[in-house]
N, C-alpha and C positions, 0 to 999 in steps of 0.2 A: 072513396078518395076524395070527397067534396073538403077543400079547406074551409069553406063558409062554414061548416059546423066546430071547426075548432076554436071559435070565440063564444061559444054559447055557454061553457061550464068554465069556472077559472079553476084552473090546475096547480095553484099556488106555485107558479114558476116564477124566475125572474130573469128579466130581458136584459143581455149584455151584447156589447159592440167590441170587436178590437179592429184596429186600424193605425195607422202610422202616428196619429195622436194619441192612443191609449193602446199601446201595445201588449197591456195584459189584462184589458176589459174590466179593471176593478171599478166597481160601481162610484159615481160620482168625481172621476177622474179624467174626463172626456173634454177635449176641446181647451186645454190648459195652455198649450204652448206658446212663447211669444213670437208673434210673426213680423214683418214690416210692418204692419199697422199698430201694432203694440202688443201687450199680453194679451191673451185668450183669442186673440183674430188670425186665426188661420194659419198657425205657425208651422206645423208639420204634416202636410199634406201626403207626404210619399216616402219613399226610401231608395238607397242606391244598392245595386248589385254589382260587386266584384267578379271579375273573370274568375273561373271557379270558385264562388262564394257560394256556401249554402246558407240561407237563412230562416230561422223559424219564425212563421208568421203567427201561428198560434200556439198556446202550449196551456191547454184549460184542464183543470181538474173536474171529476163530474162527481155525479152522475148529470148529464147534461144532453144537448143536442144543437148541433147546427144545423140552420133553416136558409141560411143564405150567404152566399159570399160572391163579392164582386171584385174584379180585377180589371187593369187597363196597364198598357206597356207600349211604346213604340214595336213596330213589327219588323224596323231594320234599323241599321248604324251604318256608319263609314267601315265597318269591319263585316259586313254580311248582311244579307237579305231574309235569313231563317230564325229570326230571334224566338217567334211563335213554337218552334220546333226544338229550339236550344234549350230553353227555361223547362226545367221538369219538376213538376209538381209531385209532391208525396204527402200522405197522410197516413197515419199509426193512430191505432186504438188500442185503448187499456194497456199501455205501457210494453208493447210487442215489439220487438227487434226488428221483422221484417216488415215492410209498409203495405198497407190495403188497397192504397191506391198510388200508382206508380204511372203516370202520363205525361207526354208533354203538353205544356200548358195550351196549345191551340187545340189542339187534337181533344182535350178534355173537352172544350166547348165548341165542339165539331167544327172548330177553324183549321181543318188539316192542310197538309201541303205549306205550312207555315204562312198563309194567305187568307185574309181578312173576307168574311161575309155574313150577312144578315141572318139571325136564327129567330124565328119566333115561336117557340114551342112551351109547353108547360114545365121542364124540369131546367131546360137549358134556353137561356135570351142573350144574343149578342146583337146589341143595338148600336147606332152610329155614334162615332167612329173607332169602334172598337171596346165598347164596354160589355165585359164578358159577364155574365149572372149565373150561376145556378141556384137551383130551388131544390136539388135533391136534399132530403131528410136524411142527416147522419149523425145517430145517436150513439151514443157510450155511457158506459157505467163508472168508470175509474178516471179515463185520462184520455184526451185528444190533443194530436200533435200534427201540425202543417206545416209543411216546409218547401222552400222554393229554392231550385240550384240554377245558376246561372253556368250553362256549359257554352254560351256565345263566346266566340274570340275576342271580346271587347267588353267594354265596361257599360254598363246599364246605367242612366243617370237617373231615370225616373221611374219606380215601381208604386202603382197604386194600389190598397186593398181595402178592403173592408169585409169583414166577418160577423155576421148576427147570429147569436146562438141562444139558448135560455139554460138557465141552470134550473135542474129537476129537484124535486124534494126527496125522490128515493130511488133506489136502484132496479132494474127489470132484468130478472133472471133469465128471461125468456128473448132476450134482445138479439135483432137479426143486426148486422153490421153490414155498411156499405164497402164493396169494393169496384175498382175500375182495372184493368188491364188492357195496356197497348201492346199490339203487336206489328210486325211487319215481316213481309216476304217479298224479296226483290230479286227476282221475278218468282212469280209461284211456279212449281214444276207441274210440266203440261201433265192431264190426268189425275193428279192427286189433289185432294182437297184441303183448301186452304185453311189453318187452326185458328180461330180466334180465341178460344180460349181452351186448356184441356187441365184436369188433374185437380179439379176444384173439386173438393171432399167436405161433407156437412151438408145442412139443411139450409134451405132458403129457396130464393126468385131471383130470376133472370128478368132484368128490368128493362135493359136498353143497349144499342148497338149502335156504334159511327164507325162508318165505311168511308174510306177515302182510296179511290181505285185512280190509278193512271194508265190509261189504255195505252197498250204497247203493239196490240195486234188491229188490225182492220176491222170494219163491221162494227155490228151491236155486241156488246159486251157481257148484257145482263141476264143471260137464260139461266145463270146456275142456282140452284137450291140453297136456302141455308136447312142447317140439319142440327137438331139438337138432341144429342144421347142423354138419357135420362136413368140414372141409378144402375138398374141392370144391364141397358142396352149396349149392345157388343157391336155385330155388324150392320145392325140398320136401327136408325133412330127413329124414337116417336115422335116428335112432333119436327114438321118439317113446313116450307114455303113452295109455291109453284115456281116461283123466280126471284128474281131480284127486284124488278120493278114492282113485283106482285107484294114482296116481304116489304118495301119502303111504301106501299099503298098508291102505287100509280100502275098505269099501263100502258103498253103498246110502245115501248122504248121512250117514254115521256116524250115524243115528238108529234106533230102534226104537219102534215104535208096539203099543201093547196096545188091544186093543177097546175101543171107546168114551172112549177118552183122547186127548189129543195127542201128537205124536211127542216122543220124549227124545232128543237129544243126546249121544253117549258121547266124551269125550276118553279120550287114551290117551299113553302115553309107554313106548317099547321101545328097543331096542338101535340101530336103523337108520330106523325111521319112528316118527312120532308126531304126534299132534293134541292138544297139552297146554293149548291156549288156547283156549278159548268164552266170550265175555261178552255179554250184552245190557243191563246195567247200568253205568254211569259211577261209579267209586268215586275219580275222581280230589278228589273233596272230602270224601272221608270223614273225620270228626275234626277238620274243618278251616272257619274263618270269618275271613275278610276277612285272610288270611294267617297266622291264629294257631289252634294246636291247639285244639278245642273238642268235647268228648265228647257234647255235646248238641246239636250243629249237624246242621241239616238244610237241604241247597242249597233255596235259592228257586224252583229251577225242576224241584226231584226230583232222581232219578239215572237217569232213562231213558236209554240210551245206543245208538247204531248198533250192530248185531251185529258182532262181531268175532272174527277166526279167526287162531291162529297155529298154524303145520304147519311139519315137518321131514322132510327124507329125505337120508339119507346113503348114498353111493356108495361108501364103503370096500370092501365087499365085491364090488361090481359097479362098477368105476371106467368111466367113460366116456373113452375113449382118442380125442385127438386129434394129427393129426401135424402141422398148420401152422396151422391157423385152429378158432376155435370162436364159435358164437354160440348162446343158448338163449332162447326166447321162451314165451307161455304165452297161450293162448286163453281171454279173458274172457267166458264163454258159460254160462248159466242154463237151468234146465228149469222150468217152471211146472205140470206133470205134464199139459200139454196138449199141449207141443211145445218145441223146443229154441229159445231166443233171444240174440240179442247184450247183453249187458250192460256196465255203465260205473261200475266198483267203483273204491275207493282202496285200491292195490296197492302195498306195499312188499316189497322181498326181500333175501337176502344172497345171493350165489353163491359158493361155495368151490370152488376148484382148485388143482393143482398144474402148474408149469410152467416150462421152461428161462427165463433171463433174459437179456436184458433184456425187461422186459415193454412195451406199448403204454402212456401215459399213460392215467389215466381222466378221464372229462370232471369238469367241475369241482363240487365238492362241494356240495350242495343247502344254503344259508342254513339258519338255525335255522326262521326262520317258515317254510319250505315243509318242514320235517322234522315240525314238531308232528303230534301224533294228532288227529285227529277228536274 
């Protein structure tokens, strides 16, 4: 998986970049726009998004491979605080009608709940203050299209983006294509597993999970196992975890308790596993009053919030292979220090995988009202 080996032999690739200053990626046509400082001086750094508008960010003829994407946008406007959940990112490979990627922008970059947090991992990096980066390789043989849809109730004045890719000299008949699917159950039904993804047909590798869980019940929420049903699995899976903190690489509820003190929760962000977001206060109305910025504003109902947890797990070094079918679920199970019990939390997830095309169409994407964080 080492990227250091990728530069030891020249592969006759051609580097290209799409941005607001060169929307087609055409060679020798970047940094041409005229700005306040004159010709070719930072003339077109961003685009705007009207309410309800879908903009095609990239329209690329193949063969090629997207290797890096960078986005940044405000996380709130005077019309609302959930821009990162309101903007929808979609990707289409080889002229397909149905998207292979359909995810709220923030969730794709492990910033669920429409709340910013820093992420320092191999494929997803989110830097101060809202610089969202993807290093997932996204190859295609014939065509790639990336769109962004503004389902926020207001106008987005500034949306910044850069998409770095290469043109390749020839097609790859054995190519696996990148996919990502967002799901939410609010709340999960007690005693029934939450489904991250189902109905995947073809062959490929499952490579990652992002989970945003809003705890709706008391006590520890993470006893449930992740279960991977592969190929001919029916009642029981082939691959599973010991529990949630095990799957995300932690232990003992991510907490440490000093004598005579309450437990302290520790967040972390590493190359392949992370728990970058934990919050019990509502900051969506910070410096915000009646839709206007107000540094002296205190929300009338205070800032208490339900406990929110954002976690990721990348299987890039241990991908989960499937030959013809894949289903992934999670048990919403807790522990109250007396015993295990079934929970009913608000869970949303992004499943990331590579597979052969064509893929089975996703179920209809949830409407904005059904995506809003609690």
